[in-house]
N, C-alpha and C positions, 0 to 999 in steps of 0.2 A: 626553533619553530620551522625554519627553512629546511633543515635536515629531515624533520618529521614529515613535512609536506612532500618533499622529494621521495621519501620512502613510501608514503601512502600512494603517490602517483604510480610508482613502480608496481606496488601491490595491486592497484586498481587495473593497470594494464594487463597484469598476469591473470587476474580474475576475469576480466572481460574477454581475454583470449580463450580461456576455458569455457566460458559461457557461450561464446560464439561458436566454438568447435562442437559443443554438445548440441546447441540449437540447430546447427547446420547438419549434424549427423543424423538427427531424428527425422528430418524432412523426408528421407527416402521411405520411411515406414508409415507415412500419412496417407498414402494413396497416389494415384496417377493424376498429376495436375492437368494433363491434356484433356481429361474428362470434362473439366469445367470450361476449357478453352474451345474445344471443337465438338464435344458431345460424342455420341456413339455411332453416328452414321458415316464417319470419315474412314477411308480405307487404311489398312496397315501401312502402306507405302507412304501415304501422306503423314501419318503419325510419326513414322521414323524420320521423315524429312523435318518435321517440326521439332522433334527431339534433338536432331543435330543442330538446328538453328538456335535452339534454346540452350544448347550445351549440356543437355541432360544425359547424353551418352558418354561424356568425358569421364575420366577417372575421378574418384572422390577428392584426391589431392589437388588435381587441376581445378575442379569446381570450387573447392574451398579457397585456394589461392586467388582465384578470380574474384570470388565473393569478398574476401578480406581486402583485396586491393581496392575494390569499389567502395567497401564500407569505410575505409580510411578517408575517402573523398566525400563521405556523407550519402553514398548511394547504397541502400540496403535492398535494392531490387525493385521491381515493378509489380504491383498487385495484379494478379490475373483477373480478379473480379472488377475492381475499380478502374483498371487501366491507367493508373497513375502511380508515382513513386510511393512505395510502402511507407516510408518515413513521413511523407506528407499526410497520408491517411491517418497515421497514428497521431501526428501532431494536431490534427483536427479533432480527434477524439480525446486527446490528453487533458484539455482543460476541464471537461465534464468529470473525468475521473479524479483529478486533483481537487476539484471543488467538493466532490463527494467525500474524499478522504479528509479534507480540511474541516468540513462540517462534522464528521465523526470524531475527529481529533478534539474539536472544541467541546463536544459533549463529554468525551472521556476525561479531559482535563477538568472541566467544570464540575463533574460529579465525583470522580474518583478521589480527588484530593480531600474535599470536606468529608466525604463518607469514610474514606480510609483513616483519616485523622480521628474522626469521632469514634469509630469502632475500636481504635487503639486506646483512646483516652478512657472510654467507658465500655470495656469488653463484655461486661456482665449484664448490661442493660437489655431490656426487651427489644428496643429498636435496633441495637447492634446485632442481636441474634437474628432478627428478621432480615437485616441487610446481608449478613453472612449467608443465611439460608438462600436468599434470592440470588446471591452471587454464585452459589453452587448450581442452582437451576440455570442461570445465565450461561455458565460455562458449558453445561451439558446439552443445551439446545442448539442445533445447527443454525447458522445464520439464515439459510434459505427458509427454514421453517418459521423462524421469527418474522421474516419478511412477509411470508404468506399469511400468518396470523394477524399481523398488523394491517395488511391490506383488507382482510376480511372484516376486522373490527372497525377500523377507522375510515375505511373507504367505502366498503360495501354496506355495512350495517348502519353506520352513523353519517357517512358522507362528509366527514370533516376535512379530509385531505384527498388530493388526487392520487390515483393508484399507479400511474405510469407516465413516462416522459419527463422532460425538463421544464415544460411550461414556457412562459415568456422570458427571454434572455435579452441582455443588452451587449452589443459589441464593444469590446474594450480595446483590443489591439491584436493585429494579426489574425490568428485562428481563435483567439480567446473570446468566448461568449460567456458572460457571467450570470448566474442565477441570483446573486445577492443584491442586484440593483432593482428588482421588481418584487412586488408582493406575491405575484403568482409564482415567480421563481422560488421564493422562500417556501411557499406552500408545497411545491413539488419536491424540494430537496429535504424536507424535514423527515419524512418517513424513511427514505433510503439511508439517511445519515444515522438515524437511531438504530436501524437494522444492522448497519455496518459496525456501529459502535458497540452493539450488544455482545459481540464475541470477545471484545478487548476490555470493556469496562469492568466486568467482574474480576478479570485477571489483575487489573491495576488497583482496584479496591483492596484486594487481598494482599497484593505486594506492598502497597503503601502501609497497610495495617501492620504487616509483619515487620517491616523496617522501622516503623514508628515505635512499636512496642519495644524493639531492641534498643533504639536510641533513648527511649524514656528511662531505661535502666542504667544508662551511663552515668559516670561520676559527675560530669559537668552539669547535667540536668538536675541531679540531686543538689549540687552546690547552688545552682540558680534558684531552686525552690527554697533552700535554706536562707538565701539572701532576701527572700520576700519579693522576688520579681513577679510581676503579673503572670498568672498561669497561662493565659492566652498568648502572651508574648513569648513565653517559653515554648509553647506548642508550635506556634505558627511562624516564629522567627528563628529561634535557636535549633529546635529539634527538627522542624520540617526541612530546613536547608540540608542537613546531613541525611535525612531520609530520602531526599530526592536524588542523591547522587547515583545510587544503583537504579533508581526508577528512570533516570535520563538514559542510562545505557540500554536498559530493556525497552524503554519507550521508543527510542530511535529505531531499533530493529523492528519492533512491532508496527510502527507507522509505515515502514517500508513493506512489511508483510500485508498490511491492509490494501495495498495496491493490488496484490494478488487476490485477496478476498473479495475485491469488487466484482470479480467474474460472476459469482453467484448473486450478489445483491443487484448488480446491473441487469442481469438476466431476468430476475423476478419482477423488477420495476420497469423493465424496458428502458433503462437509463442509457442514453447514447454515448457511452464511454468506451475506453479501451477494452475492458473486460467483456462487454457484450460483443464488441467487434471481434475479439479473439475467438469466441465460440462460433460466431458466424464464419470466420475464416477457416476454422477446423472443419466445419460441415461442408464448406466449399472446396476444401483441399487447396486453399490459397497459401501455398508454402512460403513465398516471399514475405507475405504479411505475417505469418506465424513466426517465422525466424526473426523478423524485425521486431515484433512484439516482445519476444523473449529477451532480445538484446537490450531493448529500451528499458524493460523492467529490471534486468540485471544491472544496468547503468544506474537506475534510480536507487537500488539497494546499495551500490558501492558509494554513491554520493552521500546518501543518508548516513551510512556508517561513519564516513569521514567527518561529516558535520557533527555528529554525535560525539565523536572523540574530541573534537576541538572544543565543543561546549563543555564537556566533562572537565577538560583541563582549565577552562575559564572559571567554572563553578567551584572547583576544588584546586586552588593554586598549589597545594602540596604535591599534586601529581606531576611527575616529570614527563612532559609530552614526548620527549625524545625516547624515553624508555618505553612508553606506551606503544610506540611503533616498532619496538624491537621484536 
């Protein structure tokens, strides 16, 4: 286990180095950051002086080494717009995004497992065909369109749910403000969570169904049926456990991907998370904040994948964790 973790840490450092290099390289193509700092009325001489003070006239290697050295100390730069450390700005927005992803994950798990198992057990039933048909529709519709339709139906037409913002939150710790402690917070997070889950839920239903149908054809399931074991025990204890092994692997990666998908969901619902902040940073050419966002999201991906590998090894003891890291 120690050797595996050490190898994963080395891989994570290499991945983070590549992510930081790419993120830092693209900032030169995002526009002139001085535009947001001083506007258009400042003379060219003053602009050049500011560029020298900010180090924008240094070579790429010099700028990157300076950035990397500061990043190792937890300094990802200072936001041009917020006038505070970019990492602090992101940490203030991170709880809203993580709670949105958590809500979507609960919906995905709560619906994909029973629906996937049912469609595998009774593939020819009318309900199964309806579920699979809806899954195709769900995969085909972009998340932002789903969000807009939900706002129109449930907020504009019926007025059941609010259409934007987080509502009332309760301070938990540090920058963390939670929606799950108030009724108004729950009402505000329901629609965004459903919209975010809509892009992943059909995928997981189809994945669980395919894996379950394959497992149900295995010899040990046939043997369990021959012994007269309760069918529901066979489905939800013996078969489902083996079905979830590949689902865990895909699910971990997709949960990390949902952090990126929140950009569209948060924009439509005006959800004050990292994704909404990122789009605003792009519009303002707030390059330190953009680079910091890309690095933080990359770090979340790396951590998520490592945790998924560890969980996979615990769920399936036959997997040699040391070899997984090879």
